[in-house]
C-alpha positions in Angstrom: 8.8 61.1 57.9 11.5 59.0 59.9 12.0 60.7 63.0 16.0 61.2 63.8 17.6 59.3 66.4 18.9 62.8 68.0 20.9 61.1 70.8 24.6 59.2 69.7 23.2 56.3 71.7 20.4 56.3 70.2 22.1 55.8 66.8 24.4 53.1 68.3 21.3 51.1 69.3 19.9 51.5 65.7 23.4 50.4 64.7 23.6 47.5 66.5 20.0 46.2 65.7 20.8 46.7 61.9 24.4 44.9 62.7 22.4 42.2 64.2 20.5 41.6 61.0 22.9 42.2 58.5 26.6 41.6 59.7 29.2 40.0 57.2 30.2 36.4 57.6 33.9 36.9 58.1 36.5 33.7 58.8 38.2 36.0 61.9 34.6 37.2 63.1 33.2 35.3 66.4 29.4 34.3 65.7 26.7 35.9 68.1 27.2 35.3 71.7 30.8 33.9 71.1 34.1 35.3 72.4 36.2 36.7 70.2 39.9 35.1 69.6 42.6 37.6 70.4 44.8 35.9 68.2 42.5 35.9 65.0 41.3 39.3 65.7 45.1 40.6 65.5 45.9 38.4 62.6 43.1 39.7 60.4 43.6 43.0 61.6 47.2 43.0 60.4 46.3 41.5 57.2 43.3 44.1 56.8 45.6 47.3 57.0 45.4 48.7 53.5 44.2 45.3 51.9 40.5 44.4 50.9 38.6 41.6 52.8 38.4 39.7 49.5 42.3 39.5 49.2 42.6 38.6 52.8 40.4 35.9 53.5 42.3 33.1 51.5 45.5 34.4 53.2 43.9 34.2 56.7 42.7 30.7 56.3 46.3 29.9 55.1 48.0 31.6 58.0 45.6 30.0 60.4 45.9 26.4 59.5 49.6 26.2 58.9 50.3 28.5 62.6 47.1 28.1 64.9 48.5 29.7 67.9 51.0 32.9 68.5 53.2 30.7 70.1 53.1 28.8 66.6 53.9 31.6 64.7 56.6 32.8 66.8 58.6 29.9 66.4 58.2 29.9 62.3 61.2 30.9 60.6 60.6 34.8 59.4 61.4 33.3 56.2 58.7 30.9 55.8 56.2 33.9 57.2 57.4 36.3 54.7 57.0 33.6 51.7 53.5 32.7 53.1 52.6 36.6 53.1 54.2 36.9 49.4 51.7 39.2 47.3 49.8 40.3 50.5 52.2 43.8 50.0 53.6 45.9 52.5 55.9 43.5 53.9 56.9 45.7 57.0 53.4 44.2 58.3 55.1 40.4 57.8 58.0 41.2 59.7 56.1 42.9 62.5 53.6 40.4 62.3 56.3 38.1 63.2 58.0 40.4 65.7 54.8 41.1 67.4 54.1 37.4 68.0 57.3 36.6 69.2 56.8 39.2 71.9 53.5 37.8 73.0 54.8 34.7 73.1 57.8 34.9 74.8 57.5 38.4 77.1 53.8 38.1 78.1 52.8 34.4 78.4 50.9 34.0 75.1 48.5 36.9 75.9 47.7 39.6 74.2 47.2 42.8 76.4 43.4 44.1 76.8 44.2 47.6 77.1 44.1 50.1 73.8 47.4 51.6 75.1 49.4 48.3 76.1 48.7 46.9 72.4 49.7 50.1 71.1 53.3 49.1 72.3 53.1 46.0 70.6 55.2 45.9 67.1 52.7 46.8 64.0 50.2 47.4 66.2 49.1 51.3 65.5 46.2 53.6 66.7 43.3 51.8 64.8 44.6 48.2 65.0 45.1 49.0 68.6 41.5 50.3 68.8 40.0 47.3 66.9 41.6 44.8 69.0 40.8 46.0 72.3 37.1 46.4 70.9 36.7 43.2 69.2 38.7 40.4 71.4 37.8 42.2 74.7 35.1 44.6 74.4 36.5 47.5 75.8 35.3 50.6 75.0 37.6 51.9 72.3 37.0 53.6 69.2 38.2 51.7 66.0 38.8 53.9 63.2 39.2 53.1 59.8 38.5 54.4 56.2 35.2 52.7 56.3 33.9 54.7 60.0 35.9 58.0 58.7 33.4 58.3 55.6 30.3 57.1 57.6 31.2 59.8 60.2 32.2 62.4 57.7 28.3 61.8 56.1 26.6 61.6 59.2 28.0 65.0 60.8 28.6 66.8 57.0 32.4 67.4 58.2 33.7 70.1 56.1 37.1 69.6 56.8 39.5 67.6 54.9 39.9 64.1 56.0 43.5 64.6 57.3 42.3 67.7 59.2 39.1 65.9 60.7 40.5 62.9 62.2 40.1 64.7 65.7 36.4 65.4 65.2 35.7 61.7 63.7 37.1 60.2 67.0 35.1 62.6 68.9 32.1 61.7 67.2 32.7 57.9 67.2 33.4 58.2 70.9 30.1 60.0 71.6 28.3 57.0 70.1 30.5 54.4 72.0 27.6 52.0 73.5 27.8 51.1 77.6 28.0 47.5 75.8 28.7 45.4 73.2 31.7 47.6 72.3 33.5 44.9 69.7 30.1 44.7 67.6 29.7 48.4 67.5 33.2 48.5 66.1 32.3 45.6 63.8 28.9 47.2 62.8 30.3 50.8 61.8 32.9 49.0 59.5 30.6 47.0 57.8 28.1 49.9 57.4 30.9 51.9 55.3 31.9 48.5 53.5 28.7 47.2 52.2 26.1 50.4 52.6 28.0 53.7 53.0 30.3 53.1 50.1 32.3 55.5 48.8 30.4 55.5 45.3 26.8 55.3 45.2 26.1 54.5 48.8 23.1 52.9 49.3 21.1 55.4 51.9 17.9 54.0 51.7 19.0 51.0 53.4 21.3 52.9 56.3 20.0 52.6 59.8 21.4 56.0 60.6 20.1 57.7 57.5 17.5 59.6 59.4 20.1 61.6 61.5 22.8 61.9 58.0 23.1 65.5 57.6 25.0 64.3 53.9 22.0 62.4 53.1 19.5 64.9 54.1 21.2 67.5 52.1 21.5 64.6 49.2 25.4 65.7 48.9 26.3 62.4 50.6 29.0 61.5 47.8 30.6 64.5 48.2 31.6 63.6 51.7 34.5 63.0 53.0 36.0 66.2 51.7 39.5 64.9 50.4 42.4 67.1 50.3 44.7 67.4 47.1 46.4 64.1 46.9 50.2 64.6 45.9 51.6 62.6 43.1 53.9 59.8 43.8 57.5 60.6 42.9 58.7 58.1 40.0 61.7 55.7 40.2 63.6 54.0 37.7 65.5 50.7 38.5 66.6 47.1 36.9 65.6 43.7 38.0 68.4 40.8 36.8 66.9 37.4 36.1 70.2 35.2 35.6 69.4 31.4 34.5 71.5 28.5 34.8 69.8 25.7 32.6 66.5 25.0 34.8 67.4 27.6 37.7 67.2 31.0 38.6 69.6 33.1 40.9 67.7 34.5 43.9 68.7 36.5 46.8 67.6 37.2 50.0 67.3 41.0 50.4 68.5 42.4 53.7 66.5 42.2 56.5 64.9 46.1 56.6 63.8 48.0 53.8 61.6 47.7 51.0 60.6 44.1 50.8 63.0 43.3 53.4 64.0 39.7 54.2 62.0 38.5 50.9 63.6 36.2 48.2 63.9 38.3 45.2 66.1 38.3 42.1 68.8 41.0 42.0 68.0 44.3 41.6 69.2 48.0 41.8 68.7 49.9 45.1 64.8 51.2 45.1 65.4 53.7 47.7 66.1 55.7 44.9 66.1 56.9 41.5 68.7 54.8 39.6 69.6 56.5 36.2 69.8 53.8 33.4 73.3 54.5 32.9 74.2 53.0 36.3 71.8 49.8 36.1 74.4 47.5 34.9 76.7 48.4 37.6 74.4 46.4 39.8 74.1 43.1 38.1 75.4 40.1 39.9 78.0 39.3 37.3 79.3 40.0 34.2 77.0 38.4 31.8 75.4 39.0 27.9 72.5 41.0 29.8 69.6 41.8 27.6 67.1 44.1 28.2 63.2 43.0 27.7 61.6 45.7 25.8 58.6 46.2 28.2 59.7 47.4 31.6 57.4 46.1 34.9 55.8 49.0 36.6 54.8 48.5 40.5 53.4 51.2 42.8 54.7 51.4 46.3 53.0 53.4 49.4 55.7 56.5 48.8 56.7 56.0 44.7 56.1 54.4 41.7 58.6 52.2 40.1 59.2 51.7 36.6 61.7 48.7 36.4 63.5 47.2 33.3 64.3 43.5 33.4 67.3 42.1 32.1 68.0 38.5 31.6 71.0 36.4 30.8 72.2 33.1 31.3 75.4 31.3 32.7 77.1 28.2 33.5 79.1 29.6 36.6 77.8 27.5 39.6 78.1 30.4 42.2 78.0 34.0 40.1 77.4 35.5 43.7 79.2 33.5 46.2 77.4 32.8 49.3 75.0 35.7 48.7 72.6 34.2 46.3 71.3 30.3 45.5 69.7 28.9 42.5 66.0 27.8 42.2 64.4 25.6 40.7 62.4 27.4 37.6 59.8 24.6 38.4 59.2 25.6 41.8 59.7 29.6 41.2 55.7 30.1 42.0 56.1 28.6 45.6 59.3 30.5 46.5 57.0 33.2 47.8 58.4 36.0 45.7 56.8 39.5 46.2 54.7 41.0 43.6 57.0 42.9 41.9 59.5 39.9 41.5 56.7 37.8 40.4 56.3 40.9 37.3 59.6 40.4 36.7 59.7 36.5 36.5 56.2 36.8 34.2 58.1 39.1 31.9 61.1 36.9 31.6 58.5 34.2 30.6 59.2 32.0 33.8 56.1 32.0 35.3 
């Protein structure tokens, strides 16, 4: 029988030894013994918020190639950043990314703060992201707690409270384990353990360096943790998207800078901040036309609601149906416009992509 490690620091040592042998090779991760680039750490952590590593990898490499420094990103037009972000979702992250780059480049001399508290004062940097940057980029003894880490801790200690209520206890347990050195490696080791071994379903407990101390594993109930509270059903909203063609061009408009899909290029549409009944849809059309509703609506799930949008299509010969508020985009270049996912679905439904 394997003897338990007993103390949090011994668990940390075992975890770090496992990490040295099994760490993931990620493009934003510094190699063993190398110093992490704060810009790379920050950029990757913002992208990884509510997004998988597999999805982020290509976006990260493209961003870094185009804007290799925080100063370069700060100098870029917001429209270019939003277009490059298209498809990653949660577009407020892109606006905050640009705002944060501007703050660091112009007010902080291009240097990211090193403390968790100072990092939390930057746009788009919350508790987890601040902890991750502080630990990984500056080796500060900070607890970086994402979903992977919450799952590991909930199982290790068989935390019986629903995860929302258990967060303070999870933080306490992580802070107990923080090693005297290698805080950045420790943070990444916990994330890797949750992502590759202590997975939500079918965890590979036999490969876990903490199995000897894991209460849930010893009781044979690892998959029962973390305890999840009842998830509220997302509200459902209805709306419409208007795809207007003029020859080989389609009408696009810039959405307001704040709010859902803020600042993105998009087809004209009803507001998405509320449910819009069908009788009101055509009142939001960009111009009078022989609008035809496509038989199949497009569905898209946002953070706080699920949308079902009917796509209307029409053609016009008018050169400027929206005055100066819209522009004609060539259909051949539509896939380069940085349309958000919802609008790409509407374009596909209309046969434009």
